[in-house]
N, CA, C and O atoms as a Tinker XYZ file with bonds, in Angstrom:
   516  protein
     1  N     16.654000  -33.376000  -16.110000    73     2
     2  CA    17.654000  -32.447000  -16.706000    64     1     3
     3  C     17.745000  -31.138000  -15.902000    63     2     4     5
     4  O     18.839000  -30.650000  -15.617000    81     3
     5  N     16.596000  -30.587000  -15.547000    73     3     6
     6  CA    16.618000  -29.313000  -14.892000    64     5     7
     7  C     17.361000  -29.408000  -13.524000    63     6     8     9
     8  O     18.177000  -28.561000  -13.161000    81     7
     9  N     17.035000  -30.441000  -12.836000    73     7    10
    10  CA    17.705000  -30.590000  -11.436000    64     9    11
    11  C     19.174000  -30.679000  -11.580000    63    10    12    13
    12  O     19.902000  -30.106000  -10.770000    81    11
    13  N     19.671000  -31.397000  -12.610000    73    11    14
    14  CA    21.077000  -31.493000  -12.839000    64    13    15
    15  C     21.702000  -30.088000  -13.128000    63    14    16    17
    16  O     22.757000  -29.724000  -12.608000    81    15
    17  N     21.028000  -29.385000  -13.931000    73    15    18
    18  CA    21.482000  -28.017000  -14.298000    64    17    19
    19  C     21.484000  -27.142000  -13.092000    63    18    20    21
    20  O     22.453000  -26.422000  -12.852000    81    19
    21  N     20.368000  -27.182000  -12.278000    73    19    22
    22  CA    20.293000  -26.369000  -11.038000    64    21    23
    23  C     21.438000  -26.766000  -10.112000    63    22    24    25
    24  O     22.142000  -25.888000   -9.614000    81    23
    25  N     21.642000  -28.014000   -9.874000    73    23    26
    26  CA    22.723000  -28.485000   -8.974000    64    25    27
    27  C     24.036000  -27.982000   -9.440000    63    26    28    29
    28  O     24.805000  -27.425000   -8.657000    81    27
    29  N     24.327000  -28.169000  -10.741000    73    27    30
    30  CA    25.563000  -27.594000  -11.264000    64    29    31
    31  C     25.789000  -26.181000  -11.015000    63    30    32    33
    32  O     26.840000  -25.749000  -10.543000    81    31
    33  N     24.750000  -25.438000  -11.350000    73    31    34
    34  CA    24.796000  -23.935000  -11.239000    64    33    35
    35  C     24.974000  -23.516000   -9.823000    63    34    36    37
    36  O     25.754000  -22.602000   -9.552000    81    35
    37  N     24.270000  -24.155000   -8.877000    73    35    38
    38  CA    24.422000  -23.765000   -7.516000    64    37    39
    39  C     25.775000  -24.134000   -6.876000    63    38    40    41
    40  O     26.139000  -23.674000   -5.794000    81    39
    41  N     26.476000  -24.975000   -7.600000    73    39    42
    42  CA    27.855000  -25.340000   -7.139000    64    41    43
    43  C     28.866000  -24.285000   -7.477000    63    42    44    45
    44  O     30.015000  -24.373000   -7.044000    81    43
    45  N     28.461000  -23.255000   -8.263000    73    43    46
    46  CA    29.328000  -22.176000   -8.619000    64    45    47
    47  C     29.344000  -21.118000   -7.505000    63    46    48    49
    48  O     28.352000  -20.867000   -6.820000    81    47
    49  N     30.569000  -20.498000   -7.365000    73    47    50
    50  CA    30.755000  -19.527000   -6.289000    64    49    51
    51  C     29.795000  -18.386000   -6.203000    63    50    52    53
    52  O     29.420000  -17.978000   -5.104000    81    51
    53  N     29.378000  -17.848000   -7.340000    73    51    54
    54  CA    28.548000  -16.709000   -7.292000    64    53    55
    55  C     27.104000  -17.012000   -6.874000    63    54    56    57
    56  O     26.295000  -16.101000   -6.700000    81    55
    57  N     26.796000  -18.303000   -6.717000    73    55    58
    58  CA    25.409000  -18.707000   -6.353000    64    57    59
    59  C     25.260000  -18.827000   -4.806000    63    58    60    61
    60  O     24.167000  -19.038000   -4.281000    81    59
    61  N     26.375000  -18.688000   -4.134000    73    59    62
    62  CA    26.407000  -18.821000   -2.696000    64    61    63
    63  C     25.559000  -17.810000   -1.882000    63    62    64    65
    64  O     25.149000  -18.089000   -0.756000    81    63
    65  N     25.324000  -16.692000   -2.458000    73    63    66
    66  CA    24.505000  -15.659000   -1.736000    64    65    67
    67  C     23.023000  -15.801000   -1.982000    63    66    68    69
    68  O     22.210000  -15.066000   -1.421000    81    67
    69  N     22.681000  -16.753000   -2.824000    73    67    70
    70  CA    21.261000  -16.915000   -3.136000    64    69    71
    71  C     20.994000  -16.912000   -4.619000    63    70    72    73
    72  O     21.872000  -16.607000   -5.426000    81    71
    73  N     19.772000  -17.256000   -4.969000    73    71    74
    74  CA    19.447000  -17.445000   -6.400000    64    73    75
    75  C     17.971000  -17.329000   -6.571000    63    74    76    77
    76  O     17.204000  -17.495000   -5.622000    81    75
    77  N     17.559000  -17.037000   -7.818000    73    75    78
    78  CA    16.144000  -16.958000   -8.165000    64    77    79
    79  C     15.901000  -17.920000   -9.339000    63    78    80    81
    80  O     16.641000  -17.915000  -10.323000    81    79
    81  N     14.881000  -18.721000   -9.220000    73    79    82
    82  CA    14.376000  -19.580000  -10.335000    64    81    83
    83  C     13.142000  -18.966000  -10.877000    63    82    84    85
    84  O     12.197000  -18.723000  -10.126000    81    83
    85  N     13.103000  -18.700000  -12.162000    73    83    86
    86  CA    11.968000  -18.105000  -12.789000    64    85    87
    87  C     11.240000  -19.083000  -13.691000    63    86    88    89
    88  O     11.788000  -19.507000  -14.709000    81    87
    89  N     10.051000  -19.440000  -13.349000    73    87    90
    90  CA     9.260000  -20.416000  -14.143000    64    89    91
    91  C      9.518000  -21.882000  -13.809000    63    90    92    93
    92  O      9.088000  -22.765000  -14.552000    81    91
    93  N     10.202000  -22.152000  -12.719000    73    91    94
    94  CA    10.498000  -23.454000  -12.249000    64    93    95
    95  C     10.461000  -23.497000  -10.800000    63    94    96    97
    96  O     11.056000  -22.637000  -10.152000    81    95
    97  N      9.775000  -24.478000  -10.209000    73    95    98
    98  CA     9.165000  -25.713000  -10.821000    64    97    99
    99  C      7.806000  -25.305000  -11.405000    63    98   100   101
   100  O      7.182000  -24.314000  -11.026000    81    99
   101  N      7.407000  -26.141000  -12.346000    73    99   102
   102  CA     6.077000  -25.959000  -13.061000    64   101   103
   103  C      5.007000  -26.920000  -12.627000    63   102   104   105
   104  O      3.833000  -26.725000  -12.943000    81   103
   105  N      5.387000  -27.961000  -11.906000    73   103   106
   106  CA     4.427000  -28.911000  -11.364000    64   105   107
   107  C      4.845000  -29.427000  -10.080000    63   106   108   109
   108  O      5.996000  -29.263000   -9.675000    81   107
   109  N      3.906000  -30.082000   -9.382000    73   107   110
   110  CA     4.188000  -30.566000   -7.963000    64   109   111
   111  C      5.325000  -31.504000   -7.885000    63   110   112   113
   112  O      6.156000  -31.390000   -6.985000    81   111
   113  N      5.405000  -32.461000   -8.819000    73   111   114
   114  CA     6.555000  -33.372000   -8.776000    64   113   115
   115  C      7.902000  -32.654000   -8.874000    63   114   116   117
   116  O      8.847000  -32.977000   -8.154000    81   115
   117  N      7.970000  -31.695000   -9.758000    73   115   118
   118  CA     9.169000  -30.842000   -9.850000    64   117   119
   119  C      9.471000  -30.124000   -8.553000    63   118   120   121
   120  O     10.622000  -30.053000   -8.120000    81   119
   121  N      8.408000  -29.581000   -7.923000    73   119   122
   122  CA     8.664000  -28.856000   -6.672000    64   121   123
   123  C      9.173000  -29.738000   -5.569000    63   122   124   125
   124  O     10.063000  -29.328000   -4.824000    81   123
   125  N      8.656000  -30.908000   -5.436000    73   123   126
   126  CA     9.095000  -31.881000   -4.485000    64   125   127
   127  C     10.510000  -32.309000   -4.683000    63   126   128   129
   128  O     11.293000  -32.372000   -3.735000    81   127
   129  N     10.866000  -32.623000   -5.993000    73   127   130
   130  CA    12.169000  -32.987000   -6.348000    64   129   131
   131  C     13.182000  -31.825000   -6.096000    63   130   132   133
   132  O     14.275000  -32.058000   -5.580000    81   131
   133  N     12.815000  -30.620000   -6.454000    73   131   134
   134  CA    13.644000  -29.480000   -6.160000    64   133   135
   135  C     13.887000  -29.284000   -4.646000    63   134   136   137
   136  O     15.020000  -29.054000   -4.224000    81   135
   137  N     12.844000  -29.374000   -3.859000    73   135   138
   138  CA    12.994000  -29.282000   -2.396000    64   137   139
   139  C     13.976000  -30.342000   -1.891000    63   138   140   141
   140  O     14.825000  -30.030000   -1.057000    81   139
   141  N     13.886000  -31.561000   -2.361000    73   139   142
   142  CA    14.801000  -32.634000   -1.964000    64   141   143
   143  C     16.199000  -32.279000   -2.308000    63   142   144   145
   144  O     17.086000  -32.404000   -1.464000    81   143
   145  N     16.442000  -31.842000   -3.511000    73   143   146
   146  CA    17.753000  -31.429000   -3.977000    64   145   147
   147  C     18.328000  -30.296000   -3.097000    63   146   148   149
   148  O     19.468000  -30.370000   -2.639000    81   147
   149  N     17.511000  -29.251000   -2.876000    73   147   150
   150  CA    17.994000  -28.093000   -2.146000    64   149   151
   151  C     18.212000  -28.402000   -0.697000    63   150   152   153
   152  O     19.109000  -27.828000   -0.079000    81   151
   153  N     17.432000  -29.283000   -0.133000    73   151   154
   154  CA    17.688000  -29.720000    1.273000    64   153   155
   155  C     19.067000  -30.444000    1.313000    63   154   156   157
   156  O     19.904000  -30.180000    2.176000    81   155
   157  N     19.250000  -31.332000    0.377000    73   155   158
   158  CA    20.547000  -32.110000    0.382000    64   157   159
   159  C     21.716000  -31.053000    0.178000    63   158   160   161
   160  O     22.799000  -31.252000    0.730000    81   159
   161  N     21.517000  -29.990000   -0.569000    73   159   162
   162  CA    22.606000  -29.014000   -0.760000    64   161   163
   163  C     22.635000  -27.977000    0.377000    63   162   164   165
   164  O     23.452000  -27.056000    0.375000    81   163
   165  N     21.722000  -28.151000    1.346000    73   163   166
   166  CA    21.670000  -27.261000    2.461000    64   165   167
   167  C     21.339000  -25.781000    1.985000    63   166   168   169
   168  O     21.840000  -24.807000    2.548000    81   167
   169  N     20.547000  -25.684000    1.016000    73   167   170
   170  CA    20.105000  -24.384000    0.408000    64   169   171
   171  C     18.579000  -24.401000    0.210000    63   170   172   173
   172  O     18.124000  -24.240000   -0.922000    81   171
   173  N     17.792000  -24.587000    1.247000    73   171   174
   174  CA    16.341000  -24.736000    1.083000    64   173   175
   175  C     15.733000  -23.520000    0.469000    63   174   176   177
   176  O     16.318000  -22.437000    0.462000    81   175
   177  N     14.523000  -23.717000   -0.060000    73   175   178
   178  CA    13.731000  -22.614000   -0.628000    64   177   179
   179  C     13.404000  -21.627000    0.541000    63   178   180   181
   180  O     12.924000  -22.018000    1.605000    81   179
   181  N     13.680000  -20.396000    0.286000    73   179   182
   182  CA    13.381000  -19.335000    1.326000    64   181   183
   183  C     12.046000  -18.666000    1.034000    63   182   184   185
   184  O     11.343000  -18.252000    1.956000    81   183
   185  N     11.693000  -18.559000   -0.240000    73   183   186
   186  CA    10.547000  -17.736000   -0.680000    64   185   187
   187  C     10.107000  -18.280000   -2.080000    63   186   188   189
   188  O     10.900000  -18.636000   -2.952000    81   187
   189  N      8.760000  -18.298000   -2.185000    73   187   190
   190  CA     8.129000  -18.584000   -3.500000    64   189   191
   191  C      7.298000  -17.368000   -3.776000    63   190   192   193
   192  O      6.593000  -16.889000   -2.888000    81   191
   193  N      7.356000  -16.868000   -4.946000    73   191   194
   194  CA     6.599000  -15.674000   -5.329000    64   193   195
   195  C      5.527000  -16.056000   -6.406000    63   194   196   197
   196  O      5.800000  -16.773000   -7.369000    81   195
   197  N      4.358000  -15.555000   -6.184000    73   195   198
   198  CA     3.299000  -15.657000   -7.199000    64   197   199
   199  C      2.986000  -14.276000   -7.692000    63   198   200   201
   200  O      2.544000  -13.440000   -6.903000    81   199
   201  N      3.190000  -13.995000   -8.941000    73   199   202
   202  CA     2.927000  -12.714000   -9.488000    64   201   203
   203  C      1.467000  -12.770000  -10.052000    63   202   204   205
   204  O      1.219000  -13.430000  -11.061000    81   203
   205  N      0.576000  -12.112000   -9.428000    73   203   206
   206  CA    -0.807000  -12.151000   -9.787000    64   205   207
   207  C     -1.221000  -11.110000  -10.831000    63   206   208   209
   208  O     -1.058000   -9.906000  -10.637000    81   207
   209  N     -1.752000  -11.606000  -11.924000    73   207   210
   210  CA    -2.299000  -10.668000  -12.974000    64   209   211
   211  C     -3.618000  -11.250000  -13.493000    63   210   212   213
   212  O     -3.850000  -12.458000  -13.457000    81   211
   213  N     -4.452000  -10.359000  -13.967000    73   211   214
   214  CA    -5.741000  -10.772000  -14.559000    64   213   215
   215  C     -5.504000  -11.469000  -15.842000    63   214   216   217
   216  O     -4.666000  -11.023000  -16.625000    81   215
   217  N     -6.201000  -12.555000  -16.116000    73   215   218
   218  CA    -6.036000  -13.355000  -17.345000    64   217   219
   219  C     -6.229000  -12.469000  -18.575000    63   218   220   221
   220  O     -5.457000  -12.548000  -19.531000    81   219
   221  N     -7.237000  -11.646000  -18.547000    73   219   222
   222  CA    -7.566000  -10.765000  -19.704000    64   221   223
   223  C     -6.386000   -9.860000  -19.929000    63   222   224   225
   224  O     -6.024000   -9.632000  -21.083000    81   223
   225  N     -5.770000   -9.337000  -18.913000    73   223   226
   226  CA    -4.629000   -8.435000  -19.046000    64   225   227
   227  C     -3.420000   -9.180000  -19.619000    63   226   228   229
   228  O     -2.651000   -8.607000  -20.391000    81   227
   229  N     -3.251000  -10.431000  -19.253000    73   227   230
   230  CA    -2.141000  -11.213000  -19.780000    64   229   231
   231  C     -2.361000  -11.410000  -21.302000    63   230   232   233
   232  O     -1.449000  -11.216000  -22.106000    81   231
   233  N     -3.564000  -11.792000  -21.655000    73   231   234
   234  CA    -3.928000  -11.991000  -23.074000    64   233   235
   235  C     -3.693000  -10.703000  -23.838000    63   234   236   237
   236  O     -3.127000  -10.751000  -24.930000    81   235
   237  N     -4.081000   -9.600000  -23.341000    73   235   238
   238  CA    -3.881000   -8.308000  -24.025000    64   237   239
   239  C     -2.475000   -7.934000  -24.154000    63   238   240   241
   240  O     -2.056000   -7.417000  -25.189000    81   239
   241  N     -1.685000   -8.186000  -23.086000    73   239   242
   242  CA    -0.224000   -7.817000  -23.190000    64   241   243
   243  C      0.515000   -8.650000  -24.185000    63   242   244   245
   244  O      1.359000   -8.165000  -24.939000    81   243
   245  N      0.162000   -9.992000  -24.173000    73   243   246
   246  CA     0.842000  -10.898000  -25.141000    64   245   247
   247  C      0.420000  -10.619000  -26.561000    63   246   248   249
   248  O      1.236000  -10.631000  -27.483000    81   247
   249  N     -0.835000  -10.374000  -26.725000    73   247   250
   250  CA    -1.342000  -10.044000  -28.047000    64   249   251
   251  C     -0.621000   -8.770000  -28.613000    63   250   252   253
   252  O     -0.278000   -8.705000  -29.793000    81   251
   253  N     -0.418000   -7.808000  -27.752000    73   251   254
   254  CA     0.295000   -6.577000  -28.158000    64   253   255
   255  C      1.742000   -6.927000  -28.513000    63   254   256   257
   256  O      2.259000   -6.438000  -29.517000    81   255
   257  N      2.399000   -7.757000  -27.713000    73   255   258
   258  CA     3.711000   -8.185000  -27.972000    64   257   259
   259  C      3.836000   -8.932000  -29.291000    63   258   260   261
   260  O      4.775000   -8.731000  -30.061000    81   259
   261  N      2.839000   -9.818000  -29.529000    73   259   262
   262  CA     2.837000  -10.679000  -30.746000    64   261   263
   263  C      2.688000   -9.678000  -31.971000    63   262   264   265
   264  O      3.365000   -9.850000  -32.984000    81   263
   265  N      1.833000   -8.682000  -31.862000    73   263   266
   266  CA     1.692000   -7.784000  -32.970000    64   265   267
   267  C      2.947000   -6.911000  -33.225000    63   266   268   269
   268  O      3.294000   -6.632000  -34.372000    81   267
   269  N      3.602000   -6.498000  -32.156000    73   267   270
   270  CA     4.818000   -5.697000  -32.296000    64   269   271
   271  C      6.007000   -6.443000  -32.720000    63   270   272   273
   272  O      6.852000   -5.895000  -33.429000    81   271
   273  N      6.130000   -7.691000  -32.321000    73   271   274
   274  CA     7.277000   -8.503000  -32.663000    64   273   275
   275  C      7.000000   -9.579000  -33.715000    63   274   276   277
   276  O      7.890000  -10.363000  -34.047000    81   275
   277  N      5.821000   -9.619000  -34.221000    73   275   278
   278  CA     5.476000  -10.626000  -35.257000    64   277   279
   279  C      5.516000  -12.013000  -34.800000    63   278   280   281
   280  O      5.848000  -12.890000  -35.597000    81   279
   281  N      5.192000  -12.311000  -33.523000    73   279   282
   282  CA     5.333000  -13.612000  -32.939000    64   281   283
   283  C      4.036000  -14.423000  -33.153000    63   282   284   285
   284  O      2.989000  -14.058000  -32.617000    81   283
   285  N      4.098000  -15.501000  -33.920000    73   283   286
   286  CA     2.948000  -16.326000  -34.168000    64   285   287
   287  C      2.638000  -17.261000  -33.077000    63   286   288   289
   288  O      1.536000  -17.806000  -33.013000    81   287
   289  N      3.616000  -17.477000  -32.175000    73   287   290
   290  CA     3.394000  -18.355000  -31.035000    64   289   291
   291  C      2.664000  -17.683000  -29.899000    63   290   292   293
   292  O      2.489000  -18.297000  -28.847000    81   291
   293  N      2.244000  -16.494000  -30.057000    73   291   294
   294  CA     1.581000  -15.710000  -29.000000    64   293   295
   295  C      0.190000  -15.322000  -29.313000    63   294   296   297
   296  O     -0.278000  -14.249000  -28.932000    81   295
   297  N     -0.520000  -16.249000  -30.054000    73   295   298
   298  CA    -1.943000  -15.944000  -30.363000    64   297   299
   299  C     -2.779000  -16.018000  -29.163000    63   298   300   301
   300  O     -2.348000  -16.581000  -28.157000    81   299
   301  N     -3.966000  -15.481000  -29.197000    73   299   302
   302  CA    -4.864000  -15.477000  -28.053000    64   301   303
   303  C     -5.191000  -16.919000  -27.618000    63   302   304   305
   304  O     -5.287000  -17.212000  -26.426000    81   303
   305  N     -5.362000  -17.821000  -28.624000    73   303   306
   306  CA    -5.662000  -19.191000  -28.382000    64   305   307
   307  C     -4.461000  -19.854000  -27.601000    63   306   308   309
   308  O     -4.660000  -20.537000  -26.597000    81   307
   309  N     -3.280000  -19.631000  -28.084000    73   307   310
   310  CA    -2.084000  -20.212000  -27.450000    64   309   311
   311  C     -1.936000  -19.667000  -25.970000    63   310   312   313
   312  O     -1.588000  -20.425000  -25.065000    81   311
   313  N     -2.198000  -18.391000  -25.762000    73   311   314
   314  CA    -2.088000  -17.796000  -24.430000    64   313   315
   315  C     -3.179000  -18.378000  -23.511000    63   314   316   317
   316  O     -2.911000  -18.710000  -22.356000    81   315
   317  N     -4.331000  -18.490000  -24.000000    73   315   318
   318  CA    -5.418000  -19.095000  -23.104000    64   317   319
   319  C     -5.144000  -20.530000  -22.789000    63   318   320   321
   320  O     -5.428000  -21.008000  -21.690000    81   319
   321  N     -4.558000  -21.259000  -23.811000    73   319   322
   322  CA    -4.164000  -22.611000  -23.467000    64   321   323
   323  C     -3.104000  -22.681000  -22.372000    63   322   324   325
   324  O     -3.184000  -23.494000  -21.451000    81   323
   325  N     -2.078000  -21.775000  -22.503000    73   323   326
   326  CA    -1.092000  -21.724000  -21.470000    64   325   327
   327  C     -1.695000  -21.524000  -20.083000    63   326   328   329
   328  O     -1.283000  -22.146000  -19.104000    81   327
   329  N     -2.696000  -20.626000  -20.035000    73   327   330
   330  CA    -3.309000  -20.326000  -18.771000    64   329   331
   331  C     -4.075000  -21.558000  -18.215000    63   330   332   333
   332  O     -4.112000  -21.776000  -17.004000    81   331
   333  N     -4.654000  -22.318000  -19.080000    73   331   334
   334  CA    -5.311000  -23.565000  -18.655000    64   333   335
   335  C     -4.242000  -24.631000  -18.091000    63   334   336   337
   336  O     -4.450000  -25.280000  -17.066000    81   335
   337  N     -3.216000  -24.728000  -18.779000    73   335   338
   338  CA    -2.101000  -25.585000  -18.339000    64   337   339
   339  C     -1.531000  -25.079000  -17.017000    63   338   340   341
   340  O     -1.180000  -25.881000  -16.152000    81   339
   341  N     -1.431000  -23.738000  -16.844000    73   339   342
   342  CA    -0.973000  -23.202000  -15.612000    64   341   343
   343  C     -1.995000  -23.667000  -14.455000    63   342   344   345
   344  O     -1.570000  -24.169000  -13.414000    81   343
   345  N     -3.274000  -23.482000  -14.683000    73   343   346
   346  CA    -4.242000  -23.806000  -13.705000    64   345   347
   347  C     -4.202000  -25.260000  -13.292000    63   346   348   349
   348  O     -4.365000  -25.575000  -12.114000    81   347
   349  N     -3.985000  -26.164000  -14.260000    73   347   350
   350  CA    -3.976000  -27.577000  -13.918000    64   349   351
   351  C     -2.674000  -28.118000  -13.344000    63   350   352   353
   352  O     -2.659000  -29.043000  -12.532000    81   351
   353  N     -1.585000  -27.509000  -13.796000    73   351   354
   354  CA    -0.228000  -28.067000  -13.397000    64   353   355
   355  C      0.490000  -27.188000  -12.419000    63   354   356   357
   356  O      1.074000  -27.707000  -11.468000    81   355
   357  N      0.483000  -25.855000  -12.597000    73   355   358
   358  CA     1.271000  -24.985000  -11.813000    64   357   359
   359  C      0.619000  -24.507000  -10.505000    63   358   360   361
   360  O      1.285000  -24.291000   -9.493000    81   359
   361  N     -0.731000  -24.349000  -10.574000    73   359   362
   362  CA    -1.431000  -23.870000   -9.394000    64   361   363
   363  C     -1.201000  -24.746000   -8.178000    63   362   364   365
   364  O     -1.096000  -24.209000   -7.076000    81   363
   365  N     -1.113000  -26.090000   -8.314000    73   363   366
   366  CA    -0.747000  -26.934000   -7.170000    64   365   367
   367  C      0.645000  -26.595000   -6.545000    63   366   368   369
   368  O      0.866000  -26.794000   -5.351000    81   367
   369  N      1.507000  -26.112000   -7.340000    73   367   370
   370  CA     2.859000  -25.690000   -6.779000    64   369   371
   371  C      2.710000  -24.493000   -5.877000    63   370   372   373
   372  O      3.367000  -24.396000   -4.841000    81   371
   373  N      1.821000  -23.556000   -6.282000    73   371   374
   374  CA     1.519000  -22.447000   -5.477000    64   373   375
   375  C      0.969000  -22.885000   -4.159000    63   374   376   377
   376  O      1.439000  -22.430000   -3.116000    81   375
   377  N     -0.028000  -23.767000   -4.166000    73   375   378
   378  CA    -0.588000  -24.309000   -2.917000    64   377   379
   379  C      0.481000  -25.032000   -2.090000    63   378   380   381
   380  O      0.517000  -24.879000   -0.869000    81   379
   381  N      1.327000  -25.794000   -2.719000    73   379   382
   382  CA     2.447000  -26.515000   -1.966000    64   381   383
   383  C      3.261000  -25.549000   -1.160000    63   382   384   385
   384  O      3.459000  -25.754000    0.038000    81   383
   385  N      3.783000  -24.398000   -1.846000    73   383   386
   386  CA     4.600000  -23.544000   -1.138000    64   385   387
   387  C      3.767000  -22.693000   -0.121000    63   386   388   389
   388  O      4.323000  -22.296000    0.904000    81   387
   389  N      2.477000  -22.403000   -0.364000    73   387   390
   390  CA     1.736000  -21.720000    0.568000    64   389   391
   391  C      1.558000  -22.563000    1.840000    63   390   392   393
   392  O      1.644000  -22.016000    2.939000    81   391
   393  N      1.327000  -23.810000    1.729000    73   391   394
   394  CA     1.189000  -24.686000    2.916000    64   393   395
   395  C      2.441000  -24.697000    3.757000    63   394   396   397
   396  O      2.384000  -24.868000    4.975000    81   395
   397  N      3.558000  -24.518000    3.113000    73   395   398
   398  CA     4.858000  -24.519000    3.781000    64   397   399
   399  C      5.186000  -23.126000    4.361000    63   398   400   401
   400  O      6.210000  -22.951000    5.021000    81   399
   401  N      4.322000  -22.158000    4.110000    73   399   402
   402  CA     4.489000  -20.821000    4.659000    64   401   403
   403  C      5.570000  -19.992000    3.887000    63   402   404   405
   404  O      6.124000  -19.021000    4.402000    81   403
   405  N      5.833000  -20.426000    2.639000    73   403   406
   406  CA     6.920000  -19.808000    1.862000    64   405   407
   407  C      6.393000  -18.913000    0.697000    63   406   408   409
   408  O      7.189000  -18.291000   -0.006000    81   407
   409  N      5.079000  -18.855000    0.503000    73   407   410
   410  CA     4.496000  -18.129000   -0.596000    64   409   411
   411  C      4.135000  -16.686000   -0.280000    63   410   412   413
   412  O      3.529000  -16.386000    0.748000    81   411
   413  N      4.519000  -15.814000   -1.178000    73   411   414
   414  CA     4.158000  -14.436000   -1.133000    64   413   415
   415  C      3.552000  -14.135000   -2.456000    63   414   416   417
   416  O      4.014000  -14.646000   -3.476000    81   415
   417  N      2.500000  -13.295000   -2.482000    73   415   418
   418  CA     1.844000  -12.826000   -3.668000    64   417   419
   419  C      2.211000  -11.416000   -3.985000    63   418   420   421
   420  O      2.301000  -10.580000   -3.087000    81   419
   421  N      2.423000  -11.136000   -5.216000    73   419   422
   422  CA     2.833000   -9.757000   -5.640000    64   421   423
   423  C      1.873000   -9.419000   -6.817000    63   422   424   425
   424  O      1.681000  -10.207000   -7.744000    81   423
   425  N      1.301000   -8.235000   -6.724000    73   423   426
   426  CA     0.452000   -7.716000   -7.787000    64   425   427
   427  C      1.297000   -7.402000   -9.012000    63   426   428   429
   428  O      2.212000   -6.581000   -8.947000    81   427
   429  N      1.002000   -8.029000  -10.087000    73   427   430
   430  CA     1.735000   -7.886000  -11.357000    64   429   431
   431  C      1.269000   -6.832000  -12.301000    63   430   432   433
   432  O      1.613000   -6.832000  -13.483000    81   431
   433  N      0.458000   -5.904000  -11.760000    73   431   434
   434  CA    -0.153000   -4.837000  -12.608000    64   433   435
   435  C      0.734000   -3.589000  -12.365000    63   434   436   437
   436  O      1.151000   -3.325000  -11.237000    81   435
   437  N      1.013000   -2.823000  -13.457000    73   435   438
   438  CA     1.824000   -1.639000  -13.337000    64   437   439
   439  C      2.979000   -1.748000  -14.248000    63   438   440   441
   440  O      3.097000   -2.647000  -15.081000    81   439
   441  N      3.853000   -0.764000  -14.048000    73   439   442
   442  CA     5.090000   -0.688000  -14.882000    64   441   443
   443  C      6.001000   -1.819000  -14.394000    63   442   444   445
   444  O      5.807000   -2.433000  -13.344000    81   443
   445  N      7.014000   -2.043000  -15.245000    73   443   446
   446  CA     8.084000   -3.027000  -14.838000    64   445   447
   447  C      8.663000   -2.648000  -13.509000    63   446   448   449
   448  O      8.783000   -3.473000  -12.603000    81   447
   449  N      9.042000   -1.318000  -13.392000    73   447   450
   450  CA     9.667000   -0.857000  -12.164000    64   449   451
   451  C      8.743000   -0.994000  -10.936000    63   450   452   453
   452  O      9.180000   -1.374000   -9.850000    81   451
   453  N      7.428000   -0.665000  -11.150000    73   451   454
   454  CA     6.552000   -0.895000  -10.008000    64   453   455
   455  C      6.455000   -2.284000   -9.545000    63   454   456   457
   456  O      6.453000   -2.523000   -8.337000    81   455
   457  N      6.373000   -3.240000  -10.446000    73   455   458
   458  CA     6.298000   -4.671000  -10.095000    64   457   459
   459  C      7.597000   -5.091000   -9.464000    63   458   460   461
   460  O      7.582000   -5.775000   -8.440000    81   459
   461  N      8.746000   -4.700000  -10.045000    73   459   462
   462  CA    10.045000   -4.958000   -9.477000    64   461   463
   463  C     10.183000   -4.443000   -8.040000    63   462   464   465
   464  O     10.742000   -5.135000   -7.190000    81   463
   465  N      9.683000   -3.246000   -7.762000    73   463   466
   466  CA     9.758000   -2.721000   -6.417000    64   465   467
   467  C      8.948000   -3.566000   -5.463000    63   466   468   469
   468  O      9.383000   -3.789000   -4.333000    81   467
   469  N      7.804000   -4.038000   -5.866000    73   467   470
   470  CA     7.000000   -4.866000   -4.995000    64   469   471
   471  C      7.711000   -6.172000   -4.750000    63   470   472   473
   472  O      7.713000   -6.641000   -3.611000    81   471
   473  N      8.277000   -6.752000   -5.681000    73   471   474
   474  CA     9.072000   -8.043000   -5.580000    64   473   475
   475  C     10.225000   -7.780000   -4.617000    63   474   476   477
   476  O     10.433000   -8.518000   -3.654000    81   475
   477  N     10.941000   -6.754000   -4.889000    73   475   478
   478  CA    12.086000   -6.423000   -4.031000    64   477   479
   479  C     11.683000   -6.236000   -2.541000    63   478   480   481
   480  O     12.417000   -6.647000   -1.643000    81   479
   481  N     10.504000   -5.609000   -2.294000    73   479   482
   482  CA    10.007000   -5.409000   -0.969000    64   481   483
   483  C      9.731000   -6.723000   -0.306000    63   482   484   485
   484  O     10.095000   -6.947000    0.848000    81   483
   485  N      9.084000   -7.590000   -1.042000    73   483   486
   486  CA     8.729000   -8.902000   -0.438000    64   485   487
   487  C     10.023000   -9.705000   -0.123000    63   486   488   489
   488  O     10.101000  -10.364000    0.914000    81   487
   489  N     10.985000   -9.647000   -0.977000    73   487   490
   490  CA    12.293000  -10.402000   -0.690000    64   489   491
   491  C     12.980000   -9.776000    0.428000    63   490   492   493
   492  O     13.532000  -10.491000    1.265000    81   491
   493  N     13.000000   -8.449000    0.528000    73   491   494
   494  CA    13.643000   -7.808000    1.636000    64   493   495
   495  C     12.967000   -8.114000    2.973000    63   494   496   497
   496  O     13.671000   -8.275000    3.969000    81   495
   497  N     11.629000   -8.201000    3.043000    73   495   498
   498  CA    10.929000   -8.581000    4.265000    64   497   499
   499  C     11.363000   -9.976000    4.668000    63   498   500   501
   500  O     11.595000  -10.234000    5.849000    81   499
   501  N     11.471000  -10.841000    3.747000    73   499   502
   502  CA    11.819000  -12.228000    4.127000    64   501   503
   503  C     13.310000  -12.275000    4.622000    63   502   504   505
   504  O     13.661000  -12.983000    5.565000    81   503
   505  N     14.124000  -11.495000    3.939000    73   503   506
   506  CA    15.553000  -11.473000    4.325000    64   505   507
   507  C     15.749000  -10.872000    5.728000    63   506   508   509
   508  O     16.658000  -11.254000    6.465000    81   507
   509  N     14.840000   -9.891000    6.082000    73   507   510
   510  CA    14.975000   -9.217000    7.386000    64   509   511
   511  C     14.311000  -10.032000    8.546000    63   510   512   513
   512  O     14.464000   -9.703000    9.722000    81   511
   513  N     13.548000  -11.139000    8.148000    73   511   514
   514  CA    12.917000  -11.831000    9.222000    64   513   515
   515  C     13.679000  -13.058000    9.692000    63   514   516
   516  O     13.238000  -13.742000   10.615000    81   515
């Protein structure tokens, strides 16, 4: 389903200058299928970003958000389970793009603007090279 949506979206005129996928692909099979699609569309992956944060910091942030917004789906147990799923399923995607020379890591600690500036800097470096 996702690949069909991605292909449809990339066919729109405003996607011609580039695009960002957030949270996808989530596993190695999805990464390989995405690469196949993008190569066929002649829009290969230019960059993969890994935003690095400490697990305890993630748990604290999400617990705070859960308390402020009354979200029962953001319990500490749920967050820790998400991190385990990440380690088992998504970490191989990070390795996959690292082996292709497409992975950059960005420190995810700081304000939203600080993290954004780091991401922007990484993307600019890739665009300039």
